[in-house]
N, C-alpha and C positions, 0 to 999 in steps of 0.2 A: 890756758884760756885767759883772755884779757879781762880785767876787772871792769865792771860797769862804771859809767860816769858818776853814779850815785856813790858807789863804793870808793872811788878815787877822791871825791869831794869829802866823804866821811874821813878818809885817811888824813887829808889835809887839815880837817877840823881837829882831829885827834892830836896831830903834831902841834898845832897852836895851843890846844888845851894843855898838853903835856908841858910845854915850855912855860906857860903861865902858872900852872900849879906847882911846877918844880921851883920856880922863883918864890912862890908863896910859902911853900913848905920849908924853904931855907930860913924863913923868919918866923914861922908859926909852929908851935908845938902840936903834935898830932892829937893830943888830948882835947884840944880846943876846936878841932876840925869839925866835928859833927855835934849838933845839938844833942844833949842828953835825952835818953829815952824817958818817957813819962809813964809812971806807974799808975795804971787805971784799973778799975774793977771790971770783971767780965760782964757781958750784957745780961740784963735781967730777963730779957726775952731771947730765946734761942730756938733753933729747930730741933725737932725730934724725928730723925729720919732713919729708916732701916735700909735705905739704898746703899749700894756698895760704891757708887760713883756719883759725884755732883760737880758742877762747874760754876765758878764765880769769876768775875772780872773786876780788877782793881786798877786804879790810876792814881799814882802818887809821885809825880815828877819823873825823872829819868828812869826808864824801865830796868836799867842794869841792876840797881840796888834793890828795887822791889822784887824783881825776879830772884835775886840772890837770897833774900830773906826767906821767901816762901820755899825755895829749893832746900833750905836747911830745916824745914819744919816737918816733923813726923806726921804722917797721914796724908801728905801731899804726894800725889802720884806723878804730877807733871806741872811745870810752871813755864809758860811760853811768853816771851816778850812780843808785843805787837801794838796794834792800833784799834781803838774803839771810839765810836761817837760820830764818825763820818761815813763816807761811802767807800766801796771797793776801788773805785776809780782813782781815789787820792791816797790810798793806803800804802805809801812808800815813804821812806825816811826823808828824802830830800823835799818832797811836797809837804809832808806833815810839819817839817821844821819851819815852814813859812808862817805857821800859826793861823791859817785861814781855812783849814779843811773841816773843822769841827771835831777832828780826831784828838784824842789824848794818848800819849804814850801809856800803854796799859800792859797788864799781865793777866793772862788767862790761867787760872789755877784749877786743875783737876784734882779732886781730893776724895777721900773716903770719909763720909760724915760719921761713920761709926768710930773713927779714930780721932778726927778733929772736925768740929762742927763749924758751920758758917760763922756763928757768933765768935768762936775762938779765933778764926781767921781775922775777923774784924778787930778783935782785941790786939792782935799782933800788928795789924795794919796801922791802927791809930797810935799804938804805943811805941813801936820800933821802926816800922818801914818808912814813915815819912812824918812831916809836920802838917797836921790838918788845919792849921790856922793861917797858912800862907795862901793867899788868893792868886791863882794863876802864876805861881812860881814855886820852885823848891830849891833853896840854896842858891847856887849860881845860875840856875836855869830859869829863864823867864819866858812867858807866853802861855796862851790857853792850852797849848799842847802839853804843858806840865801841870795842869790843874789837878786838884784832888777830887776824885770822883769814884763812885761805886755804880757800876752798870748792873742793875738788878736783872738777873736771868729769870727769876720767878717772882710772883707776887709775895711769896713768903720772904724771900731775900729782901725785897723792898720794905716790907713791914719791919723786919728785924733791924735792918740798917737804919731806917728812920727813927725807930725807937731808941737805938743805941746812941745815935747822935744827940737826941734829946736828953737821954740819960747823962751822957758825958757833959753836956752843956750845963745841966743843973748841978752836977757834982763839983764844978769849978776846978777840974783837974788841969785844965789848960789856961794860960794867962790871957788868952784872947778867944774870940768866938770861933767855933769850928765852921769852916767854909766848904766842907766836902759836899759835893752835889750827889744826890741819889737820882740817877738817870735810867731811863728804860734801855734795855739791851737791844741793839739793832743789828749787831754783828761784830765779830772779832776777826782781825786780819793779822796773821803772824808776820813779824818783822823779818827782815833779811837775816840770812844765816849768820852774818858776821856780828849781829847783835846778840845772838843766843849764847847763853852761858858766859857772858862777857866777864862777869866778876870772877868766876872760877878760872877762866883762861888767862886773865890779865891781873893777877893779884898785886903786881908791883906798879901798875899804871897809876900815876899821880892822882887822877880823878877818883879812881876806885879806892886808893889808900886814904885819901882825904875825906871823901863823902860817904863811901859805902861799907868799907870794912868795919867801921865802928858800929854799923847797924847789925852786922853779924855777931859781933861781940856782945852787943846789948841783948840780942835774942838769946844768946847762950846764958847770959847773966840773969835775965828776968824770967825766962821760960826754960829752965834747965831740963825739966822732964820732957819737954816737947822738942828740944833741940836735937837735930840730926847732924853729926859731924861730917858725914859724907853726903853732899847734896845730890838730889836726883836731877840729872842733867837732860837737856833736850836731845842732844846728839846721842847720848847713851840710850835714851828712850827710843830714838829712831832705829838704832841698831838692834 
């Protein structure tokens, strides 16, 4: 079956990125590739849930790395890359990449709050998954589609997220102000299949090596009891 124009454009983008990052890696040590994780306290306010399943949506730059981090976290049942903040009509990679849809590249996390709470997910998100002080960009990716945002599925999530951002701001854990938006949840739209499980399927891709694999190692180092060596994958979940 012929690949879509969107997929073909994506392949061309990957080729250009691979060449650029290969050149960069030739002159830059891997240790300096990813900003170090930030050690932060857990949230003072967290949920108390007896439910077996809950959903939360996170946006922190390119969804490849954010998805990969949550897939390695115990208690997470599924982590799907996609789009949130805009409408269904514009929820495709090529359109979202234009930066005018209102969407952010996001990850929908389905988890068991008896094993990992929403507050604990937030701690990993702010500490390991991305840099919450970068406004409308993450590392090499620029645009509102790469903004830091939390799409609150429930009022409790909104309350916990807002309180934690205020707590971290007062703690001085970060060298600059946190710019993460707490936004109402309007819908989540799964990304194209070729984006799913990208980190696991492409561990030697220069972008993944440079930007995202350090996040997995930081998760392992900072949250050893919560780290899962074998990620829970989208395609495996489908089967």
